[in-house]
N, C-alpha and C positions, 0 to 999 in steps of 0.2 A: 504494500500500500504506500503510495506516494503522499507524503505530508509536507505542507509548507507552513512555517511558523513565522509570524510577524510580531515584533515586540515594540510597544510604544512606552515612553516614559522612563522611569528611573532605573537605577542599578538593581533594585529589588525585583522589578519586573524582569530584567535581564537574567537574574538568578532563577526566578520562577520558570522562565522559559527554558533555561538550561536543564532544570529538573524535568520539565515536560518532555523535552527532547530525549533525555536519558530513559525516562519511563517508557516512551513510545519505541525507542530503539530496542528495548527488551521485549517488545511485542512484535519484533521483526519488521517494523516500519522503515522505509527509506525516506530520505529527505531531499527536497528540491527547493530552489529559491522561490520566494513568494511571487516573483514575476513570471514563473513558469506554470504550465498546467499541472494540477495536482488532483488527487482523489479527495483529500480533506485539507481545508485551510483552517488553521488555528490562529486567531488574532487575540493577542494578550494586550489588553487596553489600559490606558491611563484615563483619569478623569479629573486631573488637577485643575483644568480650565475648561471652559465651554469649547475652546478651540480643539482640545484633546478629544472631546466627544465627537466633534465634527470629523476629525481625522480618522477615528475608528469607523464611523459610518461610511466614509469615503472608501476605506479599505474593504469593507464588506461588499460594496458595489463592485469594486475592482475584481475581487475574487469570483463573484458570481458571473461577471461578464467574461472572465478569462476561461472558466471551466463551468459551464451552466449545469452540468450533471454532478459537480462536486458537492460535498457537504461542507458547511461553514459553521465552525464553533467559535464562540466569542467568550473570552474569560477576562480576568483582571478587574481593575477597580470600577470601570464604567459598567461592566456586567453586574458587579456587586451592588452598586449604588442605584442603578436604573434598570433593573432586569426587565420590567414591562416594556420600557422604551426600546431596549435592545432586542427583545424577542419579537417586537412588532416591526423591525426593519425587514424590508423585502430581501430575501436571500439567507436569512439567519435560520439555522436548523437546531442549534443547541446553545444554551446560555449556561455557563458554569461560573458561579461566584468564586470568591477566594476560598482557599482551603477545601476545594472540591476536586482534588487531583485524581482520586480513584474514579470518580464519576466521569471526568473528562477523558481519562485514558480508556475507560470502558466504552464510552461513546465513539471515540475514534476507531477503536478496534472492532466493535460490533455493530455500530450504527444505532439509529433510534427506531421508534415504532412507525415513523412516517406519517403520523397523524397530526403534524404541525410542530412548531418549535417546542422542544423540551427545555425545561428550566430547572436548574439545581442551584439554589441560592439559599444560604442560611443567614442567621442574624450574627454579625461579627461580634456583638457584645456577649454572645454565649460561648465564644471560643475561649479555651483555656490553655492552649498550647500553640506551638509554632508548627503548622502542618506541612510545610514544604521544606524538606531537607534532602540531602543525599546527592547533589550534583557532583559529578566527577569530571565531566568533559565540558570544557568551555572552548568551543572551536576557535582556533587561531590565537589563543591567549596563553601567555606564560604565567600570568597572574590569575588566581582564582578568587571569586567572591564567595564568602561564607556568611549566610544570614544567621545571626544569633539572636535576633530580637524582631518582634512583629508588633504592629499597632502603635498608638500614641495617646497619651493622657492629656496633651495640651489642647487648647481651644483657640488657636490663632484665628483671627477674624476673616482671613482670606482662604482658609484651608478646609477642604472637604475630606481629607484623608482619614481623620479619626472615625468619621461615619462609615468609610469604606473598610478600614482595617481593624476597627475595634480598639479596645484598650491595650496598653502595653503588656507584653508577655515575653518571656525569655526562655532560651534553650539552656538547660542546666549544664554547668561546666563539664561534667564527665561526657555528655553527649557532644559538646563542642569539641573537646579534645579527640574524641573518636572520629569526628568529621575531619579535623586537622590531620590526623594520622592518615586517613584515607586519601586526602588530597596530596599529602606529601608522597605517599606510596605511588600515586598516579603520576608523579613527576613534577608537580608544581613547586616552584622555588619561593613564590610570594603568595600570601593569602591576604585578602582585604576583608576585614570584619565589617559587616554592614547590617543595617536594620532601618526600619522606618523612623525610629527614634532611638538610635544606638546608645545615646547617653543615658537612656532610661533602663539600660540592661540591669537585670538582677533584682530590681526593687520588688518584683512579684514573687521571687523565690523564697523558700524557707529552708534553711536560713538565708537571709538576704546576702547577695553577692554584688559587689560593685564592678563596674567596667574595668577599673584599675586592677582589681584582683584577678579578673579573667585574663586581662592582657599579661599580667605577671605570670600566671600559670602557663599560658601558651608559650611565652618567651622562654620560660625556664624548662619547658618540656624537652627541648632539643629536637623537636620534630620538624621544624621549619626554619629556614634561614632568614626570611624577611616577613614581617607582619606589619600591615598598614591599616589605619583606621579610616573609615569613611566619615561623612559629615556629622558634626556634633553641634549641640546648642551651647551657648556661652556658659551658662550656669553649671554645665556638666564637665567642663574642662577644669578639673580640680588640681590643687597643688600636688596631690598624690599621683594623679595621672601624669602630670608633667615630670615628676620625679622618676616614675617608672620609665618614661620615654627617654629621659636624659641618661639614665643608668644602664640602658639596655643596648646591646649591639644588634638585637633582632628587630626591635620596634623601629620602624622607619621614622625619621624626623620630619614629619609632614602632618599638619593639622588643617582641616577645613572646618571653620567655625562660622556658622551663619549669622551675620549681623542683620541683614534684610533692609535696614535703613540707618542713616546717621543723624537722625533728628528725633529728639525725645518725644515730641508731639506725635509724630508718625508711629514711632514704636508703641506708644500707648494705644493708638487706634488699632494697631495690628495685634494688640494683646500679647506682646512679647514680655517676658518676665525679667528684663534688665533695662538699663539705660545706657547712654553713650559713655558715661564715665566708667561704668563697670566694664564695658567691652574694651575701652582703651587701656584700662589697667590690666586686663587679661592678656591683651596682645603684648604689652610691655613685659609681663612676667614670662610669657611663652618665648619671646625673643631672647630674654636673658637666660632662660634655661636651655634653649635650643637655638644657638646663634646662627646656625646655617639651615634651619628648617624652612621648608616652604610653608607659608601661612596664607591660606586662601579663605575666601568668604563668598557668600551670595548677597546680591543687592537687588531689591525690587524698586523700580522707579515708576513714578506716575501713580502711586497708591492714592485712593480717594482722599482728598484734603491736602495733598502735597502741593503747596504753592511753589512759586519760583524761589521764594526766600527759603522755604524748607528744603528744597532740592539743593540750593546753593550751600546750605548748612551741611547737608549730607556730603557733598563733594569736599568741602573744607575739612570735614571730619576724616574722610577717607585719605586725603592727602597726607595727613599727619600720622597715620597708622603704619606700622612696619609690615605691611602686607606684601606678599609676593604676587598675587593675582586675585581677581574676583570675577565671578560670573554675574552678568547683568541680565535681569529679566524685566521687561516692561510688564506692569501689572495687567493681568487678564482676568476678567470676571468669571466667577464660577457660581452657577445657580445653587441656592441653598446655603450660601455663606453670608454672614452679616455684611461683609465689605461690599457686596454687590449692590446693596440698597443705601450705602452711605452717601451723604452729600459731598459735593466737590469732586465729582468724577473728572478725570483729566482726559483731554482730547487725544485721539490716536496720534495726531501730528506732534503734539507736545511730548507724548511718551516716546515717540521715535527719536525726537531731537535730544531729549534727556538721556536716553539709552546710548546714543552716539557719544555724548560728552562723557558719560560714565565709563564707557568702553575705552575711549581714548586715554582716560586717566589710568585705567587698568593696564593698558598696553605699555604705558610709560613705567608703571610700577614693575611690571614683569621685566622690561628691558633693563631697568636699573639693577634688579636682583640678579638677573643672568650675568650681567657684566661684572658684578661684584664676586661672582663665583669663578670667573676665568682665572686659571692658574692653579686651582685646587685639584687634588687627587681624590677621585670619588669612585665608588663601586657602582657599576652599571649592569643591570639585568637586560641582556639583549633580547628583544622580543620578536623582531621580524626584519627581513630585508627591506630596503627602500624600494618602493615600486618604481620600475623603469631604470633602476641603477644597480646592476648586479654587483658592483664593487662597494656598496654601502649597506650598512645595517643601522637599526635604531633601537633605542631602549630607554629605560628610565633609571636615574640614579636613586639612591635611597631617599634623598630629599626632593624627589619628584621633579627632577629636571629632565626634559627630553633631550637626548644626546644622540648625535649622528657620528658614526665611526666608519673608517675604512675597514672592510672585511667582508667575508663571504658567509654563506649559510652555516658553516661550521661553528660560527659564534652564537647562533640563535639558541636560546634557552640556557646560555651560559652567563654567569656573573663574572665580570672582568673588571680589573682596576684600570682606570682611565684618567689621563690628565686632560683637563678642560683647556683647550687652546684658544678658542675665540667664540664670540657671539656675533651672529649675523642674521638679520631679518627674522628675529624671534626664535632662532635656533642656536643651540650650543653644539660646537664641533669639538670632538675629543680624539685623543690618541691612546691606543691600548698600550699599557705598560705591563711588564712582567711583575 
């Protein structure tokens, strides 16, 4: 059976799709690109914005036109939050909410009754565990993502994810270490710990376990050479976590801490649980403990109520922070969130212009950090050849610098010592040293 899988949204969805692929491979399915004819199309959706919902609907139409006789299964957050809407789309045969992996696999393998779209969606608030685990193969990747947490207890005014994913829940440490061992045995050199709200790890366990303790256990296990953390919220980057990172040769010196806005009034409207003074202090502490770490963040521009003065305040705030890079997102409405109905909605043209200005600042920050790293000796995990250039390969340093090297395929999947020689056009060029 030919199966095509398309993934929208975050790294958690990428992880879930990897698990879907592995489970279906065990059922003797073969896989084709989504752009080719298939027997079954699986669309793993995002619902973080109304635009994400639109993209999922577009993909359903594409699949049906490409292979009219194929079956189309929709899963992910859009399927979870709006199952009636999704099941009503022309061409949808099956809707699987989150944590419905067994039902999805059974449908792909056996098909449905043929009596109309089948729906398998539960209430995420009834979930008590993390139901999607076990991925071993991430095609084309040297790094593996390992989901150790699911759900979110926050109530940010722009976010629908707690409704989709439910409350925060964690994978117990012994099961995490079992997964780490399996990924290491499968040949992965680096594992990225991830979750919907990674910093909330362990609060639901008995006895309670902190993220810092989990990281310490993994780093001390000797199972993996490189461990990286995905996005965290500011209040969850504790002094203990910074100390663990600073003292470990396994934990990569890289933090992505989401600020979202650099104006206290906007942060309050967003229902974030910190202010700019707290975030600035955190970044200063992180830079002191981890002098060469990549420090990244997310920034939402054009949030309802963001005046030109408030945006200017955010830019001034970001200028002074020791950030390496930031991802910029123009605010996009999501039905069912308080922000959608807030006064002071910003025009699309203004959001586009503010995004440009913020991205320009981010590019300058990245350029400055890259130049400051030239001359250093770093460890690079080579991930793949450079497309169209058989004499070049590329990979990432422990502090998340993308590095280009002279070399062939024999370097791929190896961790090598590299001297950073120059920065050019947003790239670092290195030379392998013995």
